[in-house]
C-alpha positions in Angstrom: -19.1 -0.7 -26.3 -16.2 -2.3 -24.4 -16.5 -1.6 -20.7 -20.0 -0.2 -20.8 -21.1 -1.6 -17.5 -17.8 -0.6 -15.8 -18.1 3.0 -17.2 -21.7 3.2 -15.9 -20.6 2.0 -12.5 -17.8 4.6 -12.3 -20.1 7.3 -13.4 -22.6 6.4 -10.7 -20.1 6.8 -7.9 -20.6 10.5 -7.6 -24.1 9.8 -6.4 -22.6 7.5 -3.7 -20.4 10.2 -2.3 -17.2 9.8 -4.4 -16.6 13.1 -6.1 -14.1 11.9 -8.6 -12.2 8.8 -9.7 -9.9 7.3 -12.3 -9.7 3.7 -13.4 -7.2 2.1 -15.8 -6.8 -1.5 -17.0 -3.9 -3.0 -18.8 -3.6 -6.5 -20.2 -0.6 -8.0 -22.0 1.1 -4.5 -21.7 -1.8 -2.8 -23.6 -4.2 -0.3 -22.2 -7.6 -2.0 -22.6 -9.7 0.4 -20.6 -9.6 3.9 -19.1 -12.3 6.1 -17.6 -12.2 9.2 -15.5 -15.4 10.4 -13.8 -16.3 13.4 -11.6 -14.2 16.3 -10.3 -10.9 16.8 -8.6 -12.2 19.7 -6.5 -15.0 20.3 -4.0 -16.3 23.2 -6.2 -16.7 20.9 -9.2 -14.7 23.1 -11.5 -11.7 20.8 -12.2 -12.5 17.5 -13.9 -10.3 14.5 -13.0 -7.5 14.2 -15.6 -4.6 11.9 -16.2 -2.4 14.4 -14.5 -4.4 14.4 -11.2 -2.2 13.4 -8.3 -3.3 11.5 -5.2 -1.9 10.3 -1.9 -1.4 6.6 -2.4 -1.4 6.0 1.4 -1.1 2.2 1.9 -0.5 1.4 -1.8 3.0 2.7 -0.8 3.4 -0.6 0.9 3.7 -2.4 -2.4 6.8 -0.3 -3.3 8.4 -0.8 0.1 7.9 -4.6 0.0 9.2 -4.7 -3.6 12.3 -2.8 -2.5 12.8 -5.4 0.3 12.5 -8.2 -2.2 15.1 -6.6 -4.5 17.5 -6.6 -1.6 16.5 -10.2 -0.8 17.4 -11.2 -4.4 20.8 -9.6 -3.9 21.3 -11.5 -0.6 21.5 -8.3 1.3 18.5 -9.2 3.4 17.1 -12.6 4.6 13.4 -12.8 5.2 13.9 -14.7 8.4 16.8 -12.5 9.6 16.2 -10.8 13.0 15.3 -7.2 12.6 18.0 -6.3 15.1 20.7 -7.3 12.7 19.8 -4.2 10.8 18.3 -2.0 13.5 20.1 -2.8 16.8 17.5 -1.1 18.9 15.0 -3.9 18.0 17.1 -6.5 19.9 15.6 -6.2 23.4 11.9 -5.7 22.8 9.1 -5.7 25.3 5.5 -7.1 24.9 2.3 -6.2 26.7 1.0 -9.1 28.9 -2.3 -8.1 30.5 -1.5 -5.0 32.6 2.2 -5.8 32.6 5.0 -5.4 30.2 7.5 -8.2 29.9 10.6 -9.0 27.7 9.6 -10.5 24.4 10.4 -14.2 24.0 10.3 -14.2 20.2 12.7 -12.4 17.9 11.1 -10.1 15.4 12.1 -11.0 11.9 11.9 -9.2 8.5 9.2 -11.7 7.5 7.2 -10.6 10.6 7.4 -7.0 9.3 6.5 -8.0 5.8 3.4 -9.9 6.9 2.2 -7.6 9.7 3.0 -10.2 12.4 5.5 -8.1 14.2 3.4 -7.1 17.2 3.6 -3.4 16.3 0.5 -1.2 16.0 -0.5 1.9 14.0 -0.2 4.4 16.8 1.6 7.3 15.1 1.0 9.3 18.3 2.9 6.9 20.5 4.8 8.6 23.3 8.2 7.7 21.9 7.3 9.2 18.5 5.9 12.4 20.0 9.1 12.7 22.1 11.5 12.5 19.3 9.4 14.8 17.1 9.5 17.4 19.9 13.2 17.0 20.6 14.0 17.5 16.9 11.6 20.5 16.5 9.5 18.5 14.1 12.5 17.5 11.9 13.0 13.9 12.9 14.1 11.6 10.1 12.8 8.2 9.1 15.6 6.5 11.0 15.2 8.6 14.1 11.4 7.9 14.4 11.8 4.2 13.7 14.5 4.0 16.4 12.2 5.7 18.9 9.4 3.3 18.0 11.5 0.4 19.3 10.9 1.8 22.8 7.2 1.0 22.6 6.0 -2.3 23.9 4.6 -4.7 21.3 0.9 -5.7 21.4 1.8 -9.4 21.0 4.7 -11.8 20.6 6.2 -11.5 17.1 4.9 -14.3 14.8 1.8 -15.1 16.9 -0.9 -12.9 15.3 -1.7 -10.4 12.6 -2.2 -6.6 13.1 -2.1 -3.9 10.6 0.7 -1.6 11.8 3.8 0.5 11.2 5.7 -2.6 10.2 6.3 -1.4 6.7 7.5 2.0 8.0 10.1 0.0 9.9 11.1 -1.7 6.7 11.8 1.7 5.2 14.5 2.1 7.9 15.9 -1.4 7.2 16.2 -0.5 3.5 18.2 2.7 4.5 20.5 0.7 6.7 21.1 -2.0 4.1 21.4 0.2 1.0 23.4 3.0 2.7 21.2 5.6 1.1 17.9 7.3 2.2 14.7 5.3 1.7 13.3 7.8 -0.8 16.5 7.8 -2.8 16.5 4.0 -2.9 13.0 3.9 -4.2 13.8 6.6 -6.7 16.9 4.9 -8.1 15.6 1.3 -8.0 11.9 1.5 -8.8 10.5 4.9 -9.7 13.0 6.2 -12.2 13.8 2.9 -13.9 10.1 2.4 -14.5 9.8 5.8 -16.0 7.5 7.1 -13.2 7.6 10.9 -13.5 5.0 11.9 -11.0 5.7 9.7 -8.0 7.5 10.6 -4.8 7.3 11.4 -1.1 7.4 15.2 -1.4 4.3 17.3 -1.9 6.1 19.7 -4.4 4.2 22.8 -5.6 3.6 21.1 -8.9 2.1 17.9 -7.3 0.1 20.0 -4.8 -1.4 22.1 -7.7 -2.5 18.9 -9.4 -3.7 17.0 -6.3 -7.3 16.1 -6.0 -9.1 17.7 -3.1 -9.3 15.2 -0.2 -12.6 14.3 1.4 -14.0 12.3 4.3 -16.9 10.0 3.9 -20.3 10.1 5.7 -21.7 6.6 5.3 -25.2 7.3 6.6 -25.9 9.9 3.9 -23.4 8.5 1.3 -21.8 11.9 1.0 -18.3 13.4 1.3 -17.1 16.6 2.9 -13.8 18.3 2.0 -10.9 18.1 4.4 -7.3 19.3 4.2 -4.9 17.7 1.8 -2.6 16.6 4.7 -1.3 13.0 5.1 -1.3 12.3 8.8 1.2 9.4 8.3 3.9 11.9 7.2 5.0 12.5 10.7 7.6 15.1 9.8 8.8 16.6 6.5 11.9 14.4 6.8 10.0 11.2 7.6 9.5 9.0 4.5 6.7 6.6 5.4 7.1 3.2 3.9 3.5 2.4 4.8 1.7 5.4 3.5 3.9 8.3 2.2 3.9 8.2 -1.6 2.1 10.6 -4.0 1.4 9.4 -7.6 -0.9 9.4 -10.6 -2.9 6.5 -12.1 -0.6 6.6 -15.2 2.5 6.3 -13.0 1.2 3.6 -10.7 0.2 1.6 -13.8 3.8 1.5 -14.9 4.6 -0.4 -11.6 1.6 -2.7 -11.8 2.2 -3.5 -15.4 5.8 -4.6 -14.7 4.6 -6.7 -11.7 2.0 -8.6 -13.8 4.5 -9.3 -16.6 7.1 -11.4 -14.7 8.6 -8.3 -13.1 9.8 -6.8 -16.4 8.8 -3.3 -17.4 7.7 -2.4 -20.9 11.0 -0.6 -21.2 13.0 -3.7 -20.3 13.8 -3.1 -16.6 13.7 -6.2 -14.5 12.0 -4.9 -11.3 11.8 -8.3 -9.6 12.3 -11.9 -10.6 9.2 -14.0 -11.2 10.3 -16.1 -8.2 10.2 -13.1 -5.9 6.7 -12.1 -7.2 5.5 -15.6 -6.6 6.8 -15.4 -3.0 5.1 -12.1 -2.4 1.7 -13.6 -3.5 2.2 -16.8 -1.4 -0.1 -16.9 1.6 1.9 -16.3 4.8 -0.8 -16.6 7.5 -2.2 -19.4 9.6 -4.1 -19.9 12.8 -4.6 -16.8 14.9 -3.0 -14.6 12.3 -5.4 -15.7 9.6 -8.4 -15.1 11.9 -7.2 -11.6 12.6 -6.7 -10.9 8.9 -10.2 -12.1 8.2 -11.6 -9.3 10.3 -10.6 -7.0 7.4 -13.5 -8.5 5.5 -11.5 -9.4 2.4 -13.4 -12.6 1.8 -11.4 -15.3 -0.1 -8.1 -13.5 0.5 -5.2 -14.0 2.8 -2.0 -12.0 3.3 1.4 -12.6 1.6 4.5 -10.5 1.8 2.8 -7.1 2.1 -0.1 -7.9 -0.2 -3.6 -9.4 -0.1 -3.6 -12.6 -2.1 -6.6 -14.6 -3.5 -6.6 -18.1 -2.0 -10.3 -19.2 -2.3 -12.3 -18.1 -5.4 -15.4 -20.2 -4.3 -15.9 -18.5 -1.0 -15.1 -15.0 -2.3 -17.3 -15.2 -5.4 -14.6 -13.2 -7.1 -14.0 -13.3 -10.9 -10.2 -13.0 -10.4 -8.0 -16.1 -10.2 -6.2 -17.7 -7.3 -3.0 -15.7 -6.7 -4.4 -12.3 -7.8 -2.8 -9.8 -5.4 -2.3 -6.2 -4.5 -3.5 -3.7 -1.9 -5.4 -0.5 -1.3 -5.1 2.9 0.4 -6.7 5.0 3.1 -8.3 7.4 0.5 -9.6 4.5 -1.6 -6.8 3.8 -4.1 -6.8 0.2 -5.4 -4.2 -1.9 -7.1 -4.7 -5.4 -8.6 -2.0 -7.6 -10.1 -2.9 -10.8 -12.0 0.2 -12.7 -13.2 -1.9 -15.5 -14.8 -3.7 -13.1 -17.2 -1.0 -10.5 -17.2 -3.6 -8.0 -16.1 -3.3 -4.9 -14.0 -6.1 -2.7 -12.6 -5.4 0.7 -11.1 -8.1 2.8 -9.5 -7.8 6.1 -7.6 -10.1 8.3 -5.6 -9.4 10.7 -2.7 -12.0 10.0 0.0 -10.8 9.0 3.5 -12.9 6.7 5.8 -14.8 5.3 2.8 -15.6 1.7 3.6 -17.9 1.8 0.5 -14.8 1.8 -1.6 -13.4 -1.4 0.0 -16.6 -3.2 0.4 -18.4 -2.3 -2.9 -16.3 -0.3 -5.3 -13.1 -2.4 -5.4 -14.8 -5.8 -5.8 -17.2 -4.4 -8.4 -14.4 -2.9 -10.5 -12.5 -6.2 -10.2 -15.4 -8.4 -11.3 -16.7 -6.0 -14.0 -13.2 -6.0 -15.5 -13.0 -9.8 -15.7 -16.5 -9.9 -17.2 -15.6 -7.2 -19.7 -12.4 -9.1 -20.8 -14.1 -12.5 -20.6 -11.3 -14.0 -18.5 -11.0 -15.7 -15.2 
């Protein structure tokens, strides 16, 4: 039976505190594996199905960076352009220096945002954000919140280190300014609809909510999960479209995106999402020195960071079965996306458990390696 070991592993996850999951594998545009395990609700009454929806959280970043690369291809954005060319409030930035705050010496660029080297952090409760949310009675838009964020001092000089942050949320505002339409509309018109994704978007509509897997939080000591609300804390207001964490989707929908990315940017329906050159650039390592050291604290052994994605740079040290250049990202509730352009392979995995290091450290690498063993490729 093809995928016997992978199926056994996915079926075992419920005992490790992951109530339900869904995993799909495509190669050469064909579905070669699919298995759903467990339940979508805490009461164990609704099995996971192909229609189950999930918050993608940081897998959203793949879509945001793809949108930026589309605009780079059209010469609307330059990767090394100063951010202030698009968002003027990012011209005169300040940076923390010990107990002081000083004017930043370096100019923040689009590349810095793409590679998490901007100096920003992930404090969604920053004073400037809370202030604009209060002033707008909780209705602040993407552009308003990102404008307010520019008032916060940076944690380090742009380009000197790596720190996971709201950088890709800022890119959402850049996309709005460059395209002249809202960020969500841009993604809808240039990625989501052309790929035939019917269940993907920023809004938790009644239909998506009805099909959404219950969300849990992980308790590592006992390897159990407890139910929590279905909220997404990164959706700061209902009008805020988070480029870093705001999308809702299904495994079927997400696979349409991944399949296009691993097939030279061309969808099965003939839509050229990105050029092969842009995809190659995304998967090219962008880190060195201090920035690479900081990324290594993530524990993604053998990987570095490209333009918004992890990218495999050392198979030997990682022990991974996937090839150099395999890339993708994951999400706060455990979603996992793998893109392999060499083998035209895509892996999509979804679960809905927050704070689950077990997913990043054990589940994702195991799914990756079992898939390559199953298909006998490397």
